[in-house]
C-alpha positions as a Markdown table, in Angstrom:
| # | Residue | x | y | z |
|---|---|---|---|---|
| 1 | Met | 44.3 | -54.3 | -24.0 |
| 2 | Ala | 41.6 | -52.2 | -25.5 |
| 3 | Phe | 42.5 | -49.1 | -27.6 |
| 4 | Ala | 39.8 | -47.0 | -25.9 |
| 5 | Ser | 41.2 | -47.5 | -22.7 |
| 6 | Ala | 44.7 | -46.5 | -23.7 |
| 7 | Ile | 43.7 | -43.0 | -24.7 |
| 8 | His | 44.5 | -40.2 | -22.3 |
| 9 | Ala | 43.7 | -37.1 | -24.3 |
| 10 | Ala | 41.3 | -35.7 | -26.8 |
| 11 | Pro | 41.3 | -32.4 | -28.6 |
| 12 | His | 38.6 | -29.9 | -28.4 |
| 13 | Ala | 37.1 | -29.9 | -32.0 |
| 14 | Ala | 37.6 | -26.3 | -33.4 |
| 15 | Asn | 35.4 | -27.3 | -36.7 |
| 16 | Ala | 32.3 | -28.7 | -35.4 |
| 17 | Ala | 30.9 | -29.7 | -38.8 |
| 18 | Arg | 34.4 | -32.2 | -39.5 |
| 19 | Ala | 34.2 | -33.4 | -35.6 |
| 20 | Ala | 30.4 | -34.1 | -36.0 |
| 21 | Asp | 31.3 | -35.8 | -39.4 |
| 22 | Ala | 33.9 | -38.2 | -37.8 |
| 23 | Met | 31.7 | -38.6 | -35.0 |
| 24 | Asp | 29.0 | -40.2 | -37.5 |
| 25 | Arg | 31.2 | -42.4 | -39.7 |
| 26 | Phe | 33.0 | -43.9 | -36.6 |
| 27 | Ala | 29.7 | -44.0 | -34.5 |
| 28 | Ala | 30.3 | -47.6 | -33.8 |
| 29 | His | 33.1 | -47.3 | -31.3 |
| 30 | Pro | 33.6 | -46.4 | -28.1 |
| 31 | Asp | 33.5 | -43.0 | -26.7 |
| 32 | Pro | 36.9 | -42.4 | -26.0 |
| 33 | Val | 38.1 | -43.4 | -29.5 |
| 34 | Lys | 34.7 | -41.4 | -31.0 |
| 35 | Ser | 35.9 | -38.2 | -28.9 |
| 36 | Leu | 39.7 | -38.5 | -30.1 |
| 37 | Leu | 38.4 | -38.7 | -33.8 |
| 38 | Ala | 36.1 | -36.1 | -33.4 |
| 39 | Gly | 38.5 | -33.4 | -31.8 |
| 40 | Thr | 41.2 | -34.4 | -34.2 |
| 41 | Ala | 39.0 | -34.1 | -37.0 |
| 42 | Gly | 38.0 | -30.9 | -35.9 |
| 43 | Cys | 41.3 | -29.5 | -35.3 |
| 44 | Ser | 43.1 | -30.9 | -38.9 |
| 45 | Gly | 41.7 | -30.7 | -42.1 |
| 46 | Tyr | 44.3 | -32.7 | -43.6 |
| 47 | Leu | 44.1 | -35.6 | -40.9 |
| 48 | Ala | 40.0 | -35.3 | -41.1 |
| 49 | Gly | 40.6 | -36.0 | -45.0 |
| 50 | Leu | 42.7 | -39.1 | -44.2 |
| 51 | Met | 39.9 | -40.3 | -41.8 |
| 52 | Arg | 37.3 | -40.3 | -44.7 |
| 53 | Arg | 39.7 | -41.9 | -47.0 |
| 54 | Glu | 40.8 | -44.6 | -44.9 |
| 55 | Ala | 37.9 | -45.3 | -42.7 |
| 56 | Ala | 37.5 | -48.5 | -43.6 |
| 57 | Trp | 41.6 | -49.2 | -42.9 |
| 58 | Leu | 40.8 | -47.1 | -39.7 |
| 59 | Asp | 38.1 | -49.3 | -38.7 |
| 60 | Ser | 40.5 | -52.7 | -39.2 |
| 61 | Ala | 43.2 | -50.8 | -37.2 |
| 62 | Phe | 41.3 | -50.4 | -34.2 |
| 63 | Glu | 40.2 | -54.0 | -34.3 |
| 64 | Lys | 43.9 | -55.1 | -34.8 |
| 65 | Ala | 44.7 | -52.7 | -32.0 |
| 66 | Asp | 42.3 | -53.8 | -29.4 |
| 67 | Ala | 43.9 | -57.6 | -30.4 |
| 68 | Leu | 47.2 | -57.6 | -30.6 |
| 69 | Gly | 48.4 | -53.9 | -29.6 |
| 70 | Thr | 49.3 | -50.4 | -31.6 |
| 71 | Glu | 52.8 | -51.4 | -32.3 |
| 72 | Ala | 51.2 | -54.5 | -34.3 |
| 73 | Val | 49.1 | -52.0 | -36.5 |
| 74 | Phe | 52.2 | -49.6 | -37.2 |
| 75 | Glu | 54.3 | -52.9 | -38.0 |
| 76 | Glu | 51.7 | -54.3 | -40.3 |
| 77 | Ile | 51.6 | -50.6 | -42.2 |
| 78 | Met | 55.1 | -51.2 | -43.3 |
| 79 | Ala | 54.9 | -54.8 | -44.2 |
| 80 | Ala | 51.2 | -54.7 | -46.3 |
| 81 | Pro | 51.5 | -56.2 | -49.5 |
| 82 | Arg | 53.2 | -54.3 | -52.4 |
| 83 | Asp | 50.7 | -52.8 | -54.6 |
| 84 | Pro | 52.2 | -53.5 | -58.4 |
| 85 | Asp | 52.6 | -49.4 | -58.2 |
| 86 | Pro | 55.3 | -48.8 | -56.3 |
| 87 | Ala | 54.3 | -45.0 | -55.9 |
| 88 | Leu | 50.8 | -45.9 | -54.8 |
| 89 | His | 52.1 | -48.3 | -52.4 |
| 90 | Leu | 54.4 | -46.1 | -50.6 |
| 91 | Arg | 51.5 | -43.0 | -50.8 |
| 92 | Arg | 49.2 | -45.5 | -49.0 |
| 93 | Ala | 51.8 | -46.5 | -46.1 |
| 94 | Lys | 52.6 | -42.7 | -45.8 |
| 95 | Arg | 48.8 | -42.1 | -45.2 |
| 96 | Arg | 48.3 | -44.4 | -42.9 |
| 97 | Ala | 51.0 | -44.1 | -41.0 |
| 98 | Ala | 50.5 | -40.3 | -40.6 |
| 99 | Leu | 47.0 | -40.8 | -39.2 |
| 100 | Trp | 47.9 | -43.7 | -37.1 |
| 101 | Leu | 50.8 | -42.3 | -35.6 |
| 102 | Ala | 49.0 | -38.9 | -35.1 |
| 103 | Leu | 45.9 | -40.3 | -33.6 |
| 104 | Leu | 48.6 | -42.4 | -31.2 |
| 105 | Glu | 50.4 | -39.0 | -30.4 |
| 106 | Ile | 47.0 | -36.9 | -29.9 |
| 107 | Gly | 45.5 | -39.5 | -27.7 |
| 108 | Glu | 48.7 | -39.6 | -25.6 |
| 109 | Val | 48.6 | -43.5 | -26.3 |
| 110 | Trp | 52.4 | -43.0 | -27.5 |
| 111 | Arg | 54.3 | -40.2 | -26.0 |
| 112 | Gly | 57.4 | -38.4 | -27.1 |
| 113 | Pro | 60.4 | -40.7 | -27.9 |
| 114 | Val | 58.2 | -43.4 | -29.0 |
| 115 | Ile | 56.8 | -41.2 | -31.6 |
| 116 | Thr | 59.7 | -39.8 | -32.7 |
| 117 | Glu | 61.3 | -43.3 | -33.6 |
| 118 | Ala | 58.3 | -44.5 | -35.1 |
| 119 | Leu | 58.4 | -41.6 | -37.2 |
| 120 | Thr | 62.4 | -42.5 | -37.9 |
| 121 | Arg | 61.4 | -46.2 | -38.8 |
| 122 | Phe | 59.0 | -45.3 | -41.1 |
| 123 | Ala | 61.0 | -42.8 | -42.8 |
| 124 | Asp | 63.9 | -45.4 | -43.3 |
| 125 | Trp | 61.5 | -48.0 | -44.2 |
| 126 | Ala | 59.9 | -45.6 | -46.8 |
| 127 | Leu | 63.4 | -44.8 | -48.2 |
| 128 | Ser | 64.7 | -48.3 | -48.3 |
| 129 | Thr | 61.5 | -49.3 | -50.3 |
| 130 | Ala | 62.1 | -46.5 | -52.8 |
| 131 | Leu | 65.7 | -47.1 | -53.0 |
| 132 | Asp | 65.2 | -50.9 | -53.8 |
| 133 | Glu | 62.4 | -50.2 | -56.2 |
| 134 | Ala | 64.6 | -47.8 | -58.4 |
| 135 | Leu | 67.5 | -50.4 | -58.4 |
| 136 | Ala | 65.4 | -52.9 | -59.3 |
| 137 | Thr | 64.0 | -51.2 | -62.5 |
| 138 | Ala | 67.8 | -49.6 | -63.0 |
| 139 | Asp | 69.8 | -50.9 | -66.2 |
| 140 | Leu | 72.7 | -51.9 | -63.8 |
| 141 | Pro | 75.6 | -54.5 | -64.8 |
| 142 | Pro | 74.8 | -57.5 | -62.3 |
| 143 | Thr | 77.1 | -57.3 | -58.9 |
| 144 | Lys | 76.8 | -59.0 | -55.4 |
| 145 | Ala | 77.0 | -55.6 | -53.7 |
| 146 | Pro | 73.6 | -55.2 | -51.4 |
| 147 | His | 71.4 | -51.9 | -53.0 |
| 148 | Gly | 73.9 | -52.3 | -56.2 |
| 149 | Gly | 76.5 | -50.4 | -54.2 |
| 150 | Tyr | 74.5 | -47.5 | -53.6 |
| 151 | Tyr | 73.7 | -46.4 | -49.7 |
| 152 | Ala | 71.9 | -43.6 | -48.1 |
| 153 | Leu | 73.0 | -42.3 | -44.9 |
| 154 | Ala | 71.0 | -40.2 | -43.1 |
| 155 | Met | 72.1 | -37.2 | -41.2 |
| 156 | Gly | 70.6 | -34.7 | -38.4 |
| 157 | Lys | 67.4 | -35.7 | -36.9 |
| 158 | Met | 66.7 | -39.1 | -38.9 |
| 159 | Gly | 70.1 | -40.0 | -38.2 |
| 160 | Ala | 69.4 | -39.2 | -34.5 |
| 161 | Phe | 66.3 | -41.1 | -34.6 |
| 162 | Glu | 64.1 | -37.9 | -33.6 |
| 163 | Leu | 62.2 | -36.9 | -36.4 |
| 164 | Asn | 58.9 | -35.3 | -35.7 |
| 165 | Phe | 55.9 | -34.9 | -37.9 |
| 166 | Ser | 57.3 | -31.8 | -39.9 |
| 167 | Ser | 60.6 | -32.8 | -40.3 |
| 168 | Asp | 62.7 | -33.3 | -43.3 |
| 169 | Ile | 65.1 | -35.8 | -44.0 |
| 170 | Asp | 68.9 | -35.1 | -44.8 |
| 171 | Leu | 70.4 | -37.7 | -46.9 |
| 172 | Ile | 74.0 | -38.2 | -48.2 |
| 173 | Phe | 73.8 | -41.0 | -51.1 |
| 174 | Val | 77.4 | -42.9 | -51.7 |
| 175 | Phe | 78.2 | -45.1 | -54.1 |
| 176 | Asp | 81.1 | -48.1 | -53.8 |
| 177 | Asp | 82.6 | -48.0 | -57.0 |
| 178 | Ala | 84.4 | -51.5 | -56.0 |
| 179 | Ser | 80.9 | -53.0 | -56.3 |
| 180 | Tyr | 81.4 | -53.3 | -59.9 |
| 181 | Ala | 84.1 | -54.8 | -62.5 |
| 182 | Lys | 86.1 | -52.2 | -64.2 |
| 183 | Ala | 84.8 | -52.9 | -67.2 |
| 184 | Asp | 81.3 | -52.3 | -65.9 |
| 185 | Lys | 82.1 | -48.7 | -64.5 |
């Protein structure tokens, strides 16, 4: 299904200059896509900035959505090859997930629980990626325990798979001290 035909809504731009910039930048796309982008940019300076910064990626995301569906674009954000700098990798993924999921919600392509579940899946992936990187660079004794015996438990909205765009995440970190030999503790 073409992404343009899945769009059910587009906001009215509050800032005409940002809307015009988005309309010009994405002129090659079908009218429903341009209207969604222009309206969104005209209502959110943050999302307008992400559109400018991620314009080339967003063009390819629309092509991929046309060919494989919107879920494939979301999954690719998390499956993208890692940058040698883990912080850069996570920041890029956050920008793209924030932009893509916002457009899906604003355009009513995905609604309610589908968005909250996707935001929670992304937060879970980002947390796992960051924890794996931190543990990979830590000076820990050898162990067969997953994640070096460290675990993060999600509480609140993340634990209930109900994150929204303004949610923080509440975590409890635990450590299984049986993961290491007594001499290594």
